[in-house]
C-alpha positions, -999 to 999 in steps of 0.1 A, spaced: 2 -3 0 9 37 3 5 39 38 30 59 56 66 50 60 77 53 100 105 75 92 84 104 79 65 121 110 45 144 82 32 111 65 27 96 100 4 124 109 -23 119 82 -48 94 77 -49 73 46 -76 53 28 -69 16 23 -57 24 -12 -54 56 -31 -56 37 -60 -90 20 -55 -108 47 -74 -88 50 -104 -98 36 -137 -80 33 -170 -91 67 -182 -87 88 -148 -117 98 -123 -152 95 -136 -162 127 -149 -191 147 -124 -217 163 -144 -236 194 -138 -231 220 -110 -206 192 -93 -185 184 -122 -180 222 -130 -166 227 -95 -148 195 -96 -132 208 -127 -124 240 -112 -108 225 -80 -86 199 -102 -76 229 -125 -64 249 -95 -47 218 -78 -29 210 -112 -18 248 -112 -6 247 -73 14 215 -85 33 229 -118 39 262 -103 50 252 -72 85 271 -67 100 246 -43 101 212 -21 84 226 7 56 240 -13 52 212 -35 52 189 -3 25 211 10 2 207 -20 8 171 -20 2 162 22 -30 186 19 -47 175 -12 -33 134 -10 -72 124 -8 -80 143 -38 -51 138 -64 -63 121 -99 -38 105 -121 -26 132 -136 -19 154 -104 0 124 -93 19 122 -126 27 162 -128 37 160 -88 60 134 -98 77 156 -127 75 186 -107 95 167 -80 122 157 -102 128 194 -108 129 209 -76 137 178 -50 170 185 -38 200 165 -49 216 138 -22 243 161 -16 223 192 -9 194 174 15 203 195 44 194 226 28 157 212 19 139 217 52 146 182 60 124 167 34 139 133 20 136 100 4 108 90 32 88 122 22 90 114 -16 84 73 -16 47 76 -10 43 96 -39 65 73 -65 46 42 -50 12 56 -58 23 62 -96 33 22 -94 1 15 -81 -16 31 -107 2 22 -134 -2 -17 -120 -43 -10 -120 -41 7 -159 -25 -26 -169 -48 -50 -152 -82 -33 -166 -95 -53 -192 -112 -23 -206 -98 -19 -246 -75 12 -252 -87 39 -277 -69 61 -293 -60 94 -273 -86 124 -281 -68 154 -292 -83 174 -264 -67 141 -235 -30 156 -234 -22 155 -195 -26 194 -195 -54 199 -217 -79 167 -209 -100 180 -180 -118 149 -173 -98 121 -193 -63 114 -186 -50 86 -211 -32 57 -201 -1 68 -227 1 105 -212 6 89 -180 30 65 -186 53 94 -207 49 117 -178 56 94 -152 89 75 -171 107 108 -180 100 122 -144 112 89 -126 145 91 -148 147 131 -137 144 121 -99 168 90 -102 195 117 -112 189 137 -82 179 109 -52 197 74 -59 170 59 -36 145 63 -65 168 56 -94 150 33 -121 181 15 -127 190 0 -95 171 -31 -89 147 -34 -57 145 7 -53 110 20 -51 119 38 -84 126 7 -100 96 -8 -90 75 20 -104 95 21 -135 89 -14 -143 51 -9 -136 50 22 -159 68 8 -187 46 -27 -185 17 -1 -200 28 -1 -235 44 -38 -231 9 -47 -221 -4 -37 -256 15 -56 -276 -2 -83 -298 -37 -63 -290 -60 -47 -312 -53 -14 -287 -46 16 -306 -10 28 -308 4 56 -286 7 85 -304 40 89 -324 55 117 -302 45 96 -271 65 70 -286 97 89 -290 93 105 -256 93 65 -239 125 62 -261 140 92 -250 132 81 -213 145 47 -218 177 60 -236 184 88 -208 179 62 -181 205 34 -202 229 65 -203 231 70 -165 236 36 -157 266 40 -171 287 6 -176 265 -14 -150 248 -44 -172 216 -52 -149 209 -14 -149 211 -9 -184 190 -41 -190 165 -25 -163 169 10 -180 154 -2 -212 133 -41 -215 132 -56 -245 93 -57 -240 87 -20 -236 112 -13 -266 98 -39 -289 61 -27 -280 70 8 -290 87 -7 -323 55 -19 -330 33 11 -322 58 30 -346 50 4 -374 13 6 -370 16 43 -367 30 44 -404 9 22 -420 -22 44 -407 -3 77 -417 9 93 -386 43 100 -387 70 113 -369 75 150 -369 115 163 -368 118 155 -330 108 121 -332 132 111 -361 160 126 -342 155 119 -306 138 82 -318 174 76 -340 195 91 -309 177 67 -286 185 37 -304 221 45 -310 223 58 -275 209 20 -261 228 4 -289 197 -13 -300 190 -21 -336 163 -1 -355 137 -25 -367 133 -23 -403 95 -15 -398 106 14 -375 134 22 -399 111 30 -430 87 48 -406 114 69 -401 130 75 -436 90 82 -449 88 107 -421 120 125 -436 111 117 -473 74 134 -464 90 163 -451 92 160 -417 127 185 -415 108 209 -438 84 224 -408 95 258 -400 96 248 -357 125 220 -368 161 226 -356 198 219 -368 197 191 -333 169 173 -347 191 170 -380 223 159 -362 210 136 -336 196 117 -367 223 114 -389 247 106 -357 224 80 -346 218 61 -380 259 67 -384 266 47 -351 242 24 -359 260 12 -391 233 23 -412 233 45 -444 208 66 -455 187 57 -482 199 74 -517 165 58 -534 129 70 -531 110 51 -504 79 68 -509 63 74 -547 60 110 -553 83 122 -528 124 127 -527 151 103 -512 156 105 -477 193 112 -486 185 144 -507 161 154 -480 189 156 -454 211 172 -474 187 199 -482 179 200 -442 216 203 -433 219 233 -459 193 250 -447 201 243 -406 235 247 -406 237 283 -399 217 274 -365 234 244 -355 254 243 -324 293 237 -322 283 198 -312 259 196 -340 280 207 -365 310 184 -356 285 154 -351 270 156 -384 302 159 -401 313 130 -381 282 112 -393 292 112 -428 327 101 -419 312 74 -399 288 62 -429 318 61 -451 296 82 -478 304 120 -481 275 144 -489 273 167 -522 302 191 -525 277 220 -518 264 202 -486 300 196 -476 313 229 -484 285 244 -460 295 221 -431 330 232 -433 322 269 -436 303 265 -405 329 244 -389 354 275 -398 331 298 -383 330 276 -349 369 273 -344 395 295 -335 384 324 -315 408 351 -293 434 334 -278 435 354 -247 397 348 -243 392 313 -255 424 294 -248 431 272 -217 434 293 -183 454 274 -155 438 254 -132 406 253 -155 388 220 -153 380 202 -188 343 207 -183 344 245 -171 368 247 -202 344 231 -229 313 249 -211 330 282 -216 338 278 -250 303 262 -258 288 297 -245 309 314 -268 299 291 -296 334 275 -302 345 238 -305 357 221 -276 386 196 -276 363 166 -287 342 186 -312 377 198 -330 391 161 -331 358 151 -346 360 176 -376 398 167 -383 386 125 -379 358 132 -406 383 150 -431 409 126 -429 384 98 -429 364 112 -461 393 120 -477 387 157 -479 412 182 -470 402 212 -456 407 248 -473 435 270 -464 411 294 -443 394 262 -426 432 251 -417 442 281 -404 408 280 -379 415 244 -371 451 246 -364 442 276 -338 416 260 -321 437 226 -319 464 250 -301 437 267 -278 417 229 -272 448 206 -273 453 211 -232 421 194 -223 422 167 -250 420 129 -241 445 104 -251 418 91 -279 414 128 -286 451 132 -293 454 101 -310 428 107 -335 437 141 -341 474 132 -350 458 103 -370 439 127 -390 469 152 -394 487 123 -412 462 109 -435 456 144 -449 493 156 -446 485 187 -427 515 200 -404 499 221 -379 520 253 -370 545 254 -338 518 267 -314 492 238 -319 519 212 -326 535 220 -292 501 219 -272 496 183 -290 528 172 -277 522 184 -243 489 164 -242 506 135 -252 532 140 -222 505 148 -197 482 115 -211 513 93 -212 499 71 -186 469 67 -201 477 60 -237 472 20 -245 458 3 -271 452 18 -309 457 51 -293 494 44 -289 501 27 -320 481 51 -339 497 82 -321 533 66 -331 523 58 -365 512 96 -368 541 111 -363 564 85 -382 537 90 -410 542 127 -406 579 122 -406 585 145 -374 602 134 -342 584 139 -313 599 162 -287 619 146 -250 586 150 -231 562 133 -254 588 108 -268 595 94 -229 555 93 -224 551 71 -255 584 52 -247 569 49 -211 534 37 -222 550 9 -250 572 -4 -219 540 -6 -196 509 -16 -216 523 -31 -249 512 -64 -236 474 -51 -239 481 -44 -276 470 -66 -307 493 -80 -330 486 -50 -358 497 -25 -331 524 -39 -317 538 -39 -356 529 -3 -360 553 9 -326 581 -12 -339 577 4 -373 572 37 -357 601 37 -336 624 28 -368 610 52 -393 617 77 -367 654 68 -359 645 69 -320 663 47 -296 635 35 -271 647 30 -234 661 -7 -232 626 -19 -213 606 -5 -238 630 -21 -268 625 -54 -247 589 -52 -243 584 -45 -279 606 -76 -295 593 -97 -268 556 -89 -279 568 -94 -314 581 -133 -303 546 -137 -294 527 -120 -325 548 -128 -352 533 -162 -363 497 -143 -363 509 -111 -383 500 -104 -416 521 -106 -447 525 -70 -452 531 -65 -413 558 -90 -412 574 -74 -439 574 -39 -422 585 -57 -391 619 -72 -406 627 -40 -420 619 -21 -387 643 -44 -367 671 -45 -390 673 -6 -394 671 -4 -359 701 -23 -354 722 -1 -375 712 34 -372 715 57 -338 724 37 -309 721 5 -330 693 -17 -306 702 -54 -301 689 -83 -322 666 -104 -305 647 -137 -315 623 -119 -329 641 -108 -357 652 -143 -369 615 -158 -362 601 -127 -384 629 -137 -413 616 -175 -412 579 -163 -414 585 -140 -439 602 -164 -464 574 -189 -457 547 -169 -473 537 -171 -510 541 -142 -533 504 -140 -534 501 -137 -500 511 -100 -503 490 -88 -530 459 -99 -512 474 -82 -475 470 -46 -481 481 -19 -455 478 20 -468 493 31 -432 523 6 -433 532 11 -468 536 51 -470 564 73 -471 565 101 -446 543 128 -460 532 113 -494 499 108 -507 475 82 -490 465 69 -523 465 30 -523 493 16 -546 478 -12 -575 512 -35 -570 524 -51 -536 553 -32 -522 575 -62 -517 606 -42 -524 609 -36 -483 619 -72 -484 651 -69 -503 659 -33 -490 658 -53 -454 679 -84 -471 708 -55 -482 708 -41 -447 712 -73 -432 740 -90 -456 756 -53 -461 755 -35 -428 754 -59 -402 784 -68 -383 793 -107 -389 778 -116 -352 747 -100 -362 744 -112 -396 749 -150 -385 717 -149 -367 697 -161 -396 709 -170 -433 686 -152 -454 700 -168 -486 690 -203 -473 656 -199 -464 643 -175 -488 628 -188 -521 642 -181 -552 611 -166 -567 609 -143 -537 646 -132 -538 639 -123 -576 604 -108 -570 617 -87 -544 647 -72 -559 624 -63 -592 602 -44 -572 631 -26 -551 643 -15 -585 613 -6 -601 618 30 -585 655 31 -600 640 33 -631 622 67 -625 643 92 -640 622 123 -630 643 153 -622 635 182 -600 643 217 -610 671 219 -587 688 187 -600 687 207 -634 705 238 -619 732 217 -601 739 199 -634 740 231 -651 766 247 -621 788 213 -626 790 219 -661 803 256 -655 829 242 -632 840 215 -655 834 189 -639 826 156 -656 793 138 -648 766 113 -652 730 121 -639 709 89 -629 740 67 -629 728 31 -617 752 15 -590 768 -15 -603 746 -36 -583 714 -20 -598 696 -12 -566 705 26 -567 699 56 -590 726 85 -582 717 117 -592 750 126 -602 780 106 -604 815 120 -606 838 97 -622 871 111 -617 863 111 -579 842 78 -576 815 97 -557 779 99 -560 765 137 -556 731 135 -542 706 162 -540 684 155 -511 654 177 -512 627 186 -483 614 146 -482 648 132 -474 646 154 -439 623 149 -409 601 175 -407 602 203 -375 581 226 -357 609 240 -333 626 271 -344 658 252 -335 650 222 -355 642 234 -384 662 242 -417 641 277 -423 636 292 -389 630 325 -407 604 313 -428 569 322 -416 549 288 -407 512 285 -427 498 263 -454 499 265 -489 473 277 -509 445 256 -522 459 251 -555 491 247 -544 484 219 -522 491 188 -552 523 205 -558 535 214 -524 533 180 -503 564 191 -480 562 231 -474 594 247 -467 590 259 -433 590 224 -419 618 213 -434 641 200 -405 678 196 -406 683 158 -401 680 133 -426 658 104 -421 666 69 -416 660 60 -452 682 85 -467 710 73 -442 706 39 -450 706 48 -487 743 65 -481 757 40 -461 747 12 -484 760 30 -512 793 32 -497 797 -5 -493 808 -11 -524 792 10 -548 810 44 -545 838 55 -524 814 84 -509 783 101 -510 784 142 -510 753 155 -503 735 185 -518 714 197 -485 680 215 -498 680 238 -469 716 252 -484 712 246 -521 674 265 -521 691 301 -510 711 299 -541 682 282 -567 683 315 -587 716 329 -582 737 312 -606 770 327 -595 765 320 -557 753 284 -567 785 280 -582 804 293 -554 787 270 -529 790 237 -551 832 246 -555 832 250 -518 812 221 -511 835 196 -533 868 214 -515 850 206 -484 845 170 -491 866 159 -517 895 182 -514 893 197 -549 913 231 -556 887 257 -562 890 276 -598 908 310 -587 893 338 -578 864 319 -562 860 330 -524 857 309 -496 821 303 -483 804 286 -455 769 286 -449 746 305 -427 706 308 -422 710 338 -446 727 323 -472 751 351 -472 783 363 -458 809 393 -463 829 376 -487 805 368 -515 790 404 -515 810 406 -548 790 380 -566 755 396 -579 728 376 -596 688 372 -594 666 375 -568 666 343 -548 630 323 -545 634 300 -519 600 286 -521 596 277 -560 609 242 -552 594 231 -521 590 190 -529 615 165 -543 
């Protein structure tokens, strides 16, 4: 019964009937007639107003205590709803006038009794009259309205008072929740009319909200969204669609969002109901807001659904086209989170919208990025929640929104425009402090896939976030962060590198085989020497997973361990190296053609389009390293010639040498050739080495020297001024029309050669030429269009490297950042253009 709890003196002082629900019928109290009826209606209206206008808990409880015996079902539901808004939270109970759970429990129990009475009544259900809403109906309070109001009120009250949490089994809130949700479930398989589409949506929303509040508790989640009630609502949606009662924009948005939030697949009939509603113009109404469209797209994408591109209703456009029209119309009024979620949804579906729609979204994203650094950036001691709220209030992206926008561009392969990049860059710099480990990983990954190199402030903020989140980086977040740095060709700073190495050492055992392989490859390609513990963890992990790696992963693992053994601090070999070679040589050649990996075969800074051929030349490169650069004791660890099939040896060598046949030359190479001719030095261009594995830019037969022009792609990229080859070049992004020809912006070129370039020089000097002399890009660019100074530069270079005497009258020269010194001022030539050859 609903008798008073002993702990509540307020209720104990009252006299209760045996059961307040005995006078309840399915449609509420019987409506009086004539004068008594009018008086009862007036009294009911005043009571309804007193309940809904109660300013606080004390006022509300005064009305309920005084009018308890006169409360109709609508009053009880409204009282619970009002209580869910004004009841003190558990932590604030002392300041609420001593009202507590014992005072609120009878109201919740009465809701339970009313719901049970409604469900047990044998009267067939009726379609709700237009005036039968819980506010409008004076005499009839429909079952569905009671269920909707009570369900949402229970969820909200449970958030304030744990004793009434509807997802905690055994609590009064749980019992009332179960009774209320049994109302729609009881209609399944009957001839009773379905709930109105609006009420179906509201019940879905209540269950989704309860599900979200339940956290990771499996039992609580099951209680929040019982299968019977959810299935009954799906059936009601189907019947409503058949009878031409369609969802409005809010119904579609919240309905799809609720399914996605609870992870429940949308039934085919419900999916069609949503699509028909959209096709018929649910989003065309003037009251439609951007949130409705954003929620719909986000929910469908999270559930793995793709919006139909074909018409689902005769005479109406396809849902896809209606979504695009709605996005373009409503984007300007969307909040930052809604813009980010819409872009994320299209990316998750894997299908970009039309160009006008995407440009509209990008323009709105640009408007919501950036901001005044002093007002919108992180300030000391500010919490993540406070920071995100402050930016949202100013209409700007927070950390997660910016990450989702980056990820959407990368997933769809749509590079942001120059104006968008500047805005995204500024926002990344401002929000990175509060990025989680996953946010940092996704942002870094997206930058690598788009080949976008952020300016120093943003890159510094990202590295700072990595250093702070080091203890939280695990799983795929760890491997993707390392891969992103390797693919961009930029070495992380000391603090970020230490955090990544520590994460590898302590959490590599949690990684799957692909992630282990990516970590090993990233350290090798970056030329980073991990601490002994981290290297031991990686090689031990490789021993455990080598038999389960895909062919391309084994190939990259072999190359990475070989390269790490001969460069930098020359990391020691472990049994994993020989195991990987044996596994590699056992794979048939066609296995590599079936094993694709865009991430593991790209060179830093290159395009992310897939190659049509399997790049097995890496195997031959690894063999060259092993046989020519390994010390004898290391080379003895595995006899490659004995275990590699002849077919594989020939095919891998042929694939490796395919790039040697490419005779494409850069403008700078042509100008160096011109200078060599002016000096009178004999040379051969694109000379192949004796073993056929390498092509030299210039071979000087008199000195047996390879003269290599190393353009920007031969150097790691850098954002710190001290590491950059052109520290005076302003950081920025190339114009949109220059992106295809400027893969490595000049300001990002560093001073350190990549591991692949170092290996090239070492392999050439092992039996192919006596020495490799390098014309560094950051030196040659200063004299690209100055023929006289270029000659001085080359002559001084050869004197320094080969001891060749200079032409009489040629001044001595040394390189500085300005590309000039006092001794060469007499050399006059055209104005230098340091940016005209930014790629190699």
